C-alpha positions in Angstrom: 10.6 48.6 16.5 9.1 48.8 13.0 12.1 46.9 11.5 11.8 44.3 14.3 8.0 43.7 13.5 8.8 43.3 9.8 11.5 40.8 10.5 9.3 38.8 12.8 6.6 38.7 10.2 9.0 37.5 7.5 10.3 34.8 9.8 6.8 33.7 10.6 5.9 33.5 7.0 9.0 31.4 6.2 8.2 29.1 9.1 4.6 28.7 8.0 5.8 27.9 4.5 8.2 25.4 5.8 5.5 23.7 7.8 3.1 23.7 4.9 5.8 22.2 2.6 6.7 19.5 5.1 3.0 18.5 5.5 2.6 18.4 1.7 5.8 16.3 1.3 4.7 13.8 4.0 1.2 13.3 2.5 2.5 13.1 -1.1 5.2 10.6 -0.1 2.7 8.3 1.5 0.3 8.8 -1.4 3.2 7.7 -3.7 4.0 4.7 -1.5 0.4 3.6 -1.7 0.8 3.1 -5.5 3.2 0.2 -4.8 6.7 -0.5 -6.1 7.5 0.4 -9.7 10.6 1.2 -11.7 12.2 3.5 -9.0 13.6 2.7 -5.6 10.7 2.2 -3.2 11.9 4.7 -0.7 12.5 8.4 -0.1 15.1 8.5 -2.9 12.5 7.1 -5.4 9.9 9.7 -4.3 12.4 12.5 -4.8 13.1 11.2 -8.3 9.5 11.0 -9.3 8.8 14.4 -7.8 11.5 15.9 -10.1 10.0 13.9 -13.0 6.7 15.7 -12.4 8.2 18.8 -13.8 8.8 17.0 -17.1 5.2 15.7 -17.6 3.4 16.2 -20.9 -0.3 16.1 -21.7 -1.1 12.3 -21.9 -4.1 12.9 -24.2 -2.4 15.1 -26.7 -2.3 13.3 -30.1 -0.8 16.2 -32.0 2.6 14.9 -31.1 2.1 12.1 -33.6 1.2 14.4 -36.5 4.6 14.4 -38.1 5.2 10.7 -37.5 1.8 9.5 -38.8 2.3 8.1 -42.3 6.0 8.6 -42.2 8.6 5.8 -42.5 8.5 3.7 -39.3 4.8 4.2 -38.7 2.5 1.1 -38.5 -1.2 0.7 -38.3 -3.0 -2.5 -37.2 -6.0 -1.2 -35.4 -8.5 -0.1 -38.0 -12.2 0.0 -36.8 -11.3 0.0 -33.2 -14.5 0.5 -31.2 -14.9 3.4 -28.7 -14.5 2.6 -25.0 -17.6 3.4 -23.0 -17.8 5.8 -20.1 -15.3 8.3 -18.7 -11.6 7.6 -18.6 -10.2 6.4 -15.2 -8.3 8.6 -12.9 -4.5 8.3 -13.2 -2.1 9.1 -10.3 -0.2 12.4 -10.5 3.2 10.6 -10.0 4.7 9.7 -13.4 6.6 6.7 -11.9 5.0 4.4 -11.1 2.3 5.3 -13.6 -0.8 3.9 -12.1 -4.6 3.9 -12.4 -6.6 4.9 -9.3 -10.2 3.9 -10.1 -12.2 1.6 -12.4 -10.0 -1.1 -11.1 -10.6 -4.8 -12.1 -11.2 -7.5 -9.6 -8.9 -10.6 -9.2 -10.8 -12.6 -11.8 -10.4 -10.0 -14.5 -6.7 -9.5 -13.6 -6.2 -13.2 -14.0 -7.9 -13.1 -17.4 -5.6 -10.3 -18.5 -2.6 -12.4 -17.5 -4.1 -15.3 -19.5 -4.3 -13.0 -22.6 -0.6 -12.2 -22.2 0.3 -15.9 -21.7 -1.7 -17.0 -24.7 -0.1 -14.3 -26.9 3.4 -15.2 -25.8 2.7 -18.9 -26.3 1.1 -18.5 -29.7 3.8 -16.0 -30.9 6.7 -17.6 -29.2 8.9 -17.4 -32.4 8.8 -13.6 -31.9 8.4 -12.9 -28.1 9.1 -14.3 -24.7 9.0 -13.2 -21.1 11.8 -11.7 -19.1 12.2 -9.1 -16.3 10.8 -5.7 -17.3 13.4 -3.2 -18.4 11.0 -0.4 -17.3 9.3 -1.8 -14.2 12.3 -3.8 -13.0 10.1 -6.0 -10.8 7.6 -7.8 -13.0 7.8 -10.0 -16.2 7.2 -8.3 -19.5 6.8 -9.3 -23.1 10.0 -8.9 -25.0 11.1 -9.4 -28.6 13.4 -12.4 -28.9 15.6 -10.5 -31.4 15.2 -6.8 -30.8 18.0 -6.0 -33.2 15.8 -7.3 -36.0 12.7 -5.5 -34.9 11.4 -1.9 -35.2 13.6 1.0 -34.2 11.3 1.5 -31.2 12.6 -1.8 -29.8 16.2 -0.7 -29.5 16.1 1.6 -26.4 13.9 -0.8 -24.2 15.9 -3.8 -25.5 12.8 -5.2 -27.1 10.3 -4.7 -24.3 6.8 -4.5 -25.9 4.2 -4.8 -23.1 3.7 -5.5 -19.4 0.9 -5.7 -16.8 0.9 -3.9 -13.5 -0.2 -6.4 -10.8 -1.4 -3.6 -8.5 -4.1 -2.1 -10.7 -4.3 -4.4 -13.8 -3.3 -1.6 -16.2 -0.7 -2.2 -18.8 2.0 -0.4 -20.8 2.5 -1.1 -24.5 4.4 0.4 -27.4 2.7 1.1 -30.7 3.2 2.8 -34.0 2.1 6.5 -34.1 -1.1 5.8 -36.1 -2.2 3.1 -33.7 -1.3 5.2 -30.6 -3.4 8.1 -31.9 -6.3 5.6 -32.6 -6.1 4.1 -29.1 -6.1 7.5 -27.3 -8.9 8.9 -29.4 -11.0 5.8 -28.9 -10.5 6.0 -25.1 -8.6 2.8 -24.5 -5.5 4.4 -23.1 -3.2 7.4 -22.9 0.5 8.3 -23.2 2.8 7.9 -20.3 3.4 11.5 -19.1 7.1 11.1 -19.8 6.7 9.4 -23.2 9.3 10.8 -25.6 11.6 11.7 -22.6 14.1 9.9 -20.4 14.4 7.1 -23.0 10.7 6.3 -23.1 9.3 5.7 -26.6 7.0 8.5 -27.8 4.3 5.9 -28.3 4.6 4.3 -24.8 1.0 4.1 -23.7 -0.9 3.2 -20.6 -3.7 0.8 -21.5 -6.7 0.8 -19.1 -7.6 -2.7 -17.7 -10.8 -4.3 -19.2 -14.0 -4.2 -17.3 -15.8 -7.0 -19.2 -15.3 -9.7 -21.8 -15.8 -7.3 -24.7 -13.0 -5.1 -23.4 -10.8 -8.1 -22.7 -11.0 -9.0 -26.4 -10.0 -5.4 -27.2 -7.0 -5.8 -24.8 -5.9 -8.9 -26.8 -6.1 -6.9 -30.0 -4.0 -4.1 -28.6 -1.4 -6.5 -27.3 -1.1 -8.2 -30.7 -0.8 -4.8 -32.4 2.0 -3.9 -30.1 3.8 -7.1 -30.9 3.2 -6.6 -34.6 4.6 -3.1 -34.4 7.7 -3.9 -32.5 8.5 -7.0 -34.5 8.3 -5.2 -37.9 11.6 -3.8 -39.2 11.4 0.0 -39.5 12.5 -0.3 -43.1 9.2 -2.1 -43.9 6.9 -0.2 -41.6 4.2 2.1 -43.0 0.5 2.6 -42.4 -0.3 0.5 -45.4 1.9 -2.4 -44.3 0.4 -5.8 -44.9 -0.9 -7.7 -41.9 -2.6 -6.6 -38.7 -3.6 -7.6 -35.3 -4.0 -11.3 -35.0 -7.5 -12.6 -33.9 
């Protein structure tokens, strides 16, 4: 009888664990779906993939990762005197893909202005960049170098993808030099993708928070231009003291 009771208790615990796991999976799957489509299949398979990716996540605010690369060959710096972003950082979803912001979201008008910033930059710098389907997101247009083979080494893996906007939340992803990535994170304008440096993502692949007013919109324009400057610069010429900088 004692053995029987022990067995029944063990089976009950396993059953309770299975139910709890199923409830968690159901809720987490629908929480992931609510983020909208991203770079993974928008179905159960995509959720299983991002669930596995959660085991690979790194601290998105850790700038120590840039210590060795800062000032080394390949580094660039275009964002001197970057102002601090006011207020707390927004809340970011736990799922690494799609990498999305959950609060401090911009309204339709500000989203439109962010797109205008991207369009203006691509038009003004059309000799360097153009739009094509995002290599990372696979659903939206992104800013690409026209000739990635002539650009920075960071442009090789993403085939020249430099920046894109997420229509759902207005946040952006951009690639920078280590010095600028550190500056942006410490000034509060963004954070690393949790998988940056893994799965073919550049180590300086940053999420940029959407602007909340005209002042922040101007900062967004500076960041985008700095990303273009970084990716367009041949690694052989890049250094923190490299001439040039973000265009006005």
